[in-house]
LUMLUM-48459 format. One record per residue (C-alpha): chain; x, y, z. Coordinates in nm, 3 decimals, decimal comma, padded with zeros to 5 digits. Example, Ala and Ser with C-alpha at 12.3 -4.5 7.8 and 13.67 -1.06 7.14 Angstrom:
<nodes>
NODE   roke         u         v         w
NODE      A    01,230   -00,450    00,780
NODE      A    01,367   -00,106    00,714
</nodes>
This chain:
<nodes>
NODE   roke         u         v         w
NODE      A    04,803    06,157    18,870
NODE      A    04,469    06,210    18,762
NODE      A    04,583    06,557    18,774
NODE      A    04,813    06,588    18,524
NODE      A    04,667    06,333    18,264
NODE      A    04,430    06,612    18,195
NODE      A    04,724    06,862    18,065
NODE      A    04,861    06,555    17,912
NODE      A    04,602    06,513    17,699
NODE      A    04,604    06,841    17,605
NODE      A    04,912    06,913    17,488
NODE      A    04,822    06,578    17,291
NODE      A    04,563    06,732    17,121
NODE      A    04,786    07,082    17,071
NODE      A    05,070    06,845    16,881
NODE      A    04,863    06,655    16,651
NODE      A    04,625    06,978    16,601
NODE      A    04,977    07,132    16,492
NODE      A    05,100    06,821    16,324
NODE      A    04,756    06,767    16,129
NODE      A    04,834    07,170    15,944
NODE      A    05,159    07,116    15,925
NODE      A    05,090    06,803    15,656
NODE      A    04,891    06,810    15,336
NODE      A    04,923    06,559    15,021
NODE      A    04,926    06,561    14,660
NODE      A    04,829    06,320    14,465
NODE      A    04,943    06,223    14,115
NODE      A    04,649    06,401    13,900
NODE      A    04,786    06,723    14,056
NODE      A    05,061    06,956    14,139
NODE      A    05,108    07,226    14,471
NODE      A    05,169    07,537    14,472
NODE      A    05,260    07,669    14,898
NODE      A    05,178    07,992    15,006
NODE      A    05,385    08,202    15,266
NODE      A    05,216    08,516    15,343
NODE      A    05,105    08,528    14,991
NODE      A    05,424    08,459    14,816
NODE      A    05,554    08,114    14,634
NODE      A    05,757    07,957    14,835
NODE      A    05,743    07,630    14,683
NODE      A    05,594    07,366    14,459
NODE      A    05,522    07,009    14,429
NODE      A    05,442    06,872    14,136
NODE      A    05,600    06,463    14,265
NODE      A    05,229    06,290    14,458
NODE      A    05,326    06,269    14,833
NODE      A    05,336    06,351    15,186
NODE      A    05,429    06,729    15,194
NODE      A    05,522    06,933    15,555
NODE      A    05,418    07,271    15,550
NODE      A    05,519    07,612    15,844
NODE      A    05,138    07,637    16,044
NODE      A    04,982    07,956    16,002
NODE      A    05,228    08,078    15,729
NODE      A    05,206    07,855    15,482
NODE      A    04,903    07,778    15,260
NODE      A    04,851    07,553    15,054
NODE      A    04,688    07,496    14,663
NODE      A    04,604    07,301    14,481
NODE      A    04,569    07,238    14,071
NODE      A    04,477    06,969    13,869
NODE      A    04,738    06,925    13,545
NODE      A    04,470    06,625    13,400
NODE      A    04,390    06,717    13,054
NODE      A    04,058    06,910    13,076
NODE      A    03,780    06,988    12,785
NODE      A    03,641    07,348    12,654
NODE      A    03,362    07,235    12,487
NODE      A    03,113    07,564    12,306
NODE      A    02,706    07,583    12,401
NODE      A    02,656    07,752    12,187
NODE      A    02,800    07,712    11,775
NODE      A    03,058    08,015    11,661
NODE      A    02,941    08,270    11,379
NODE      A    03,289    08,324    11,117
NODE      A    03,225    08,476    10,728
NODE      A    03,355    08,272    10,452
NODE      A    03,592    08,405    10,165
NODE      A    03,242    08,446    09,988
NODE      A    03,150    08,576    10,248
NODE      A    02,893    08,355    10,387
NODE      A    02,811    08,262    10,710
NODE      A    02,939    07,910    10,841
NODE      A    02,835    07,801    11,220
NODE      A    03,109    07,626    11,394
NODE      A    03,072    07,384    11,738
NODE      A    03,439    07,269    11,910
NODE      A    03,605    07,154    12,149
NODE      A    03,985    07,168    12,353
NODE      A    04,182    06,960    12,488
NODE      A    04,420    07,106    12,708
NODE      A    04,617    07,083    13,084
NODE      A    04,863    07,265    13,324
NODE      A    05,184    07,253    13,282
NODE      A    05,426    07,482    13,459
NODE      A    05,158    07,595    13,808
NODE      A    05,380    07,869    13,869
NODE      A    05,347    08,080    13,538
NODE      A    04,979    07,995    13,484
NODE      A    04,906    08,094    13,874
NODE      A    05,089    08,427    13,759
NODE      A    04,853    08,476    13,451
NODE      A    04,563    08,352    13,536
NODE      A    04,553    08,348    13,915
NODE      A    04,482    08,019    13,906
NODE      A    04,185    08,052    13,733
NODE      A    04,033    07,804    13,563
NODE      A    03,788    08,003    13,392
NODE      A    04,048    08,282    13,275
NODE      A    04,186    08,028    13,142
NODE      A    03,974    07,900    12,942
NODE      A    03,862    08,245    12,794
NODE      A    04,146    08,354    12,712
NODE      A    04,216    07,996    12,479
NODE      A    03,890    08,060    12,322
NODE      A    03,931    08,446    12,230
NODE      A    04,253    08,269    12,047
NODE      A    04,117    08,044    11,917
NODE      A    03,829    08,179    11,754
NODE      A    04,060    08,455    11,627
NODE      A    04,252    08,205    11,382
NODE      A    03,959    08,035    11,341
NODE      A    03,841    08,350    11,215
NODE      A    04,158    08,452    11,010
NODE      A    04,116    08,095    10,803
NODE      A    03,796    08,114    10,703
NODE      A    03,804    08,384    10,544
NODE      A    04,076    08,287    10,366
NODE      A    03,900    07,973    10,244
NODE      A    03,542    07,869    10,129
NODE      A    03,290    07,689    10,242
NODE      A    03,393    07,380    10,060
NODE      A    03,743    07,412    10,221
NODE      A    03,621    07,475    10,572
NODE      A    03,336    07,176    10,543
NODE      A    03,526    06,894    10,411
NODE      A    03,906    07,013    10,193
NODE      A    04,099    07,146    10,459
NODE      A    03,982    07,031    10,726
NODE      A    04,234    06,856    10,933
NODE      A    04,482    07,159    10,815
NODE      A    04,237    07,403    11,017
NODE      A    04,283    07,200    11,316
NODE      A    04,605    07,142    11,304
NODE      A    04,730    07,485    11,246
NODE      A    04,443    07,641    11,488
NODE      A    04,610    07,325    11,763
NODE      A    04,950    07,511    11,692
NODE      A    04,887    07,895    11,753
NODE      A    04,666    07,808    12,077
NODE      A    04,954    07,606    12,239
NODE      A    05,182    07,878    12,129
NODE      A    04,998    08,129    12,273
NODE      A    04,855    07,892    12,565
NODE      A    05,257    07,829    12,684
NODE      A    05,262    08,220    12,806
NODE      A    04,992    08,105    13,040
NODE      A    05,183    07,790    13,160
NODE      A    04,912    07,509    12,973
NODE      A    04,973    07,325    12,675
NODE      A    04,692    07,294    12,426
NODE      A    04,690    06,969    12,359
NODE      A    04,386    06,932    12,054
NODE      A    04,149    07,172    11,847
NODE      A    03,814    06,995    11,723
NODE      A    03,532    07,050    11,458
NODE      A    03,237    06,892    11,589
NODE      A    03,027    07,039    11,342
NODE      A    03,010    07,279    11,087
NODE      A    02,685    07,423    10,917
NODE      A    02,533    07,674    10,709
NODE      A    02,298    07,913    10,879
NODE      A    01,951    07,775    10,834
NODE      A    01,871    08,101    10,607
NODE      A    02,122    07,981    10,286
NODE      A    02,108    07,682    10,369
NODE      A    01,830    07,563    10,163
NODE      A    01,950    07,776    09,855
NODE      A    02,292    07,541    09,893
NODE      A    02,149    07,256    09,957
NODE      A    01,906    07,270    09,642
NODE      A    02,228    07,382    09,365
NODE      A    02,416    07,039    09,571
NODE      A    02,112    06,907    09,507
NODE      A    02,132    07,003    09,087
NODE      A    02,532    06,932    09,121
NODE      A    02,439    06,598    09,166
NODE      A    02,258    06,472    08,933
NODE      A    02,419    06,678    08,675
NODE      A    02,721    06,384    08,771
NODE      A    02,447    06,144    08,775
NODE      A    02,328    06,239    08,457
NODE      A    02,648    06,175    08,310
NODE      A    02,769    05,883    08,441
NODE      A    02,389    05,777    08,325
NODE      A    02,544    05,875    07,952
NODE      A    02,886    05,705    07,958
NODE      A    02,743    05,438    08,070
NODE      A    02,503    05,408    07,818
NODE      A    02,779    05,522    07,572
NODE      A    02,955    05,229    07,682
NODE      A    02,652    04,958    07,712
NODE      A    02,667    05,032    07,365
NODE      A    03,001    04,950    07,291
NODE      A    02,986    04,582    07,489
NODE      A    02,634    04,508    07,286
NODE      A    02,820    04,599    06,957
NODE      A    03,102    04,410    07,013
NODE      A    02,900    04,127    07,116
NODE      A    02,716    04,096    06,773
NODE      A    03,007    04,170    06,626
NODE      A    03,196    03,858    06,812
NODE      A    02,837    03,677    06,718
NODE      A    02,856    03,687    06,349
NODE      A    03,228    03,673    06,358
NODE      A    03,169    03,276    06,588
NODE      A    02,867    03,224    06,302
NODE      A    03,046    03,240    06,029
NODE      A    03,335    03,088    06,108
NODE      A    03,063    02,796    06,224
NODE      A    02,900    02,824    05,905
NODE      A    03,250    02,744    05,693
NODE      A    03,321    02,496    05,916
NODE      A    03,008    02,337    05,883
NODE      A    03,032    02,412    05,523
NODE      A    03,417    02,223    05,480
NODE      A    03,288    01,933    05,677
NODE      A    03,016    01,901    05,514
NODE      A    03,189    01,938    05,170
NODE      A    03,432    01,661    05,302
NODE      A    03,121    01,407    05,390
NODE      A    02,993    01,425    05,073
NODE      A    03,370    01,385    04,905
NODE      A    03,342    01,128    05,093
NODE      A    03,053    00,959    04,948
NODE      A    03,087    01,032    04,659
NODE      A    03,437    00,838    04,640
NODE      A    03,213    00,547    04,831
NODE      A    02,949    00,506    04,574
NODE      A    03,248    00,532    04,340
NODE      A    03,401    00,232    04,465
NODE      A    03,050    00,053    04,507
NODE      A    03,056    00,086    04,183
NODE      A    03,371    00,010    04,039
NODE      A    03,277   -00,304    04,213
NODE      A    02,916   -00,448    04,026
NODE      A    02,855   -00,128    03,814
NODE      A    02,519   -00,353    03,771
NODE      A    02,425   -00,412    04,071
NODE      A    02,498   -00,101    04,191
NODE      A    02,243    00,080    03,877
NODE      A    01,975   -00,180    04,010
NODE      A    01,977   -00,044    04,389
NODE      A    02,043    00,301    04,270
NODE      A    01,648    00,194    04,059
NODE      A    01,529    00,013    04,337
NODE      A    01,560    00,319    04,586
NODE      A    01,451    00,507    04,284
NODE      A    01,090    00,318    04,282
NODE      A    01,085    00,340    04,645
NODE      A    01,076    00,653    04,694
NODE      A    00,833    00,743    04,400
NODE      A    00,574    00,548    04,442
NODE      A    00,530    00,586    04,830
NODE      A    00,199    00,609    04,854
NODE      A   -00,103    00,575    04,660
NODE      A   -00,229    00,904    04,562
NODE      A    00,123    00,956    04,327
NODE      A    00,155    00,991    04,005
NODE      A    00,414    00,976    03,811
NODE      A    00,368    01,060    03,403
NODE      A    00,602    00,856    03,175
NODE      A    00,696    00,746    02,836
NODE      A    00,710    00,353    02,827
NODE      A    01,035    00,329    02,664
NODE      A    01,229    00,570    02,961
NODE      A    01,476    00,458    03,123
NODE      A    01,274    00,488    03,444
NODE      A    01,134    00,081    03,396
NODE      A    01,413   -00,099    03,273
NODE      A    01,416   -00,334    03,533
NODE      A    01,038   -00,273    03,565
NODE      A    01,051   -00,448    03,244
NODE      A    01,297   -00,724    03,238
NODE      A    01,152   -00,832    03,562
NODE      A    01,465   -00,805    03,741
NODE      A    01,714   -00,993    03,441
NODE      A    02,078   -00,795    03,430
NODE      A    02,122   -00,661    03,086
NODE      A    01,745   -00,575    03,020
NODE      A    01,724   -00,947    02,894
</nodes>
């Protein structure tokens, strides 16, 4: 029994070894290509457990997640104004056809990235050559990125990949020209600021003149209304005086004379020069008797 147990273990171990060499697993992040003696015999895109022929078949896995190309150094491009700009960009891409990807670039990620960057750089050089600095910096930046994505994707489909996005992270001027450009930009901003200040000052004067006009109109209307009210008051006062006079003319004359006396002799220093027979002394001479009697 013991002598037969050894060969059984060896057989089981050999079977397990052959079985392990016959299986491979593809997860959700990968596609795989099965090669038999160097030729493609199967492509697995669905996650799961698969089998192969031991020793004859070998498997290569490819990452189908979204990958990123991020340039280490900015590229230099020439605009339509013959000015150099430095462009820093990144690209989002992924493998869509592993067979085409393998036959085109040998499944080498670096070769695929190099080809994509060449296509994008050629396209950017052409687009920047037809645009000004303002266009590439802000004016048509989104349009350029969209064009680059479409052109790069057209070429990428030939090698079994898809370009999802092309982004210009930064577009700068070289150090030797940025100073003069910033100086012109500053001068332009100052000119615009001065124009806005002048417009604001003119508008301020206009508003102030309108306010002064409204003030004068309001004061004039208020003065006119005050004069009208005063006139009405004077008319009513005159009417009241007239009524009081009609009721008792002699008493009214006496009362008005008392008011005149009070106003004339208000202070000890007051001096009044009149003729002795003046009407002013009418009630003083009569002792308050009516009719001067």
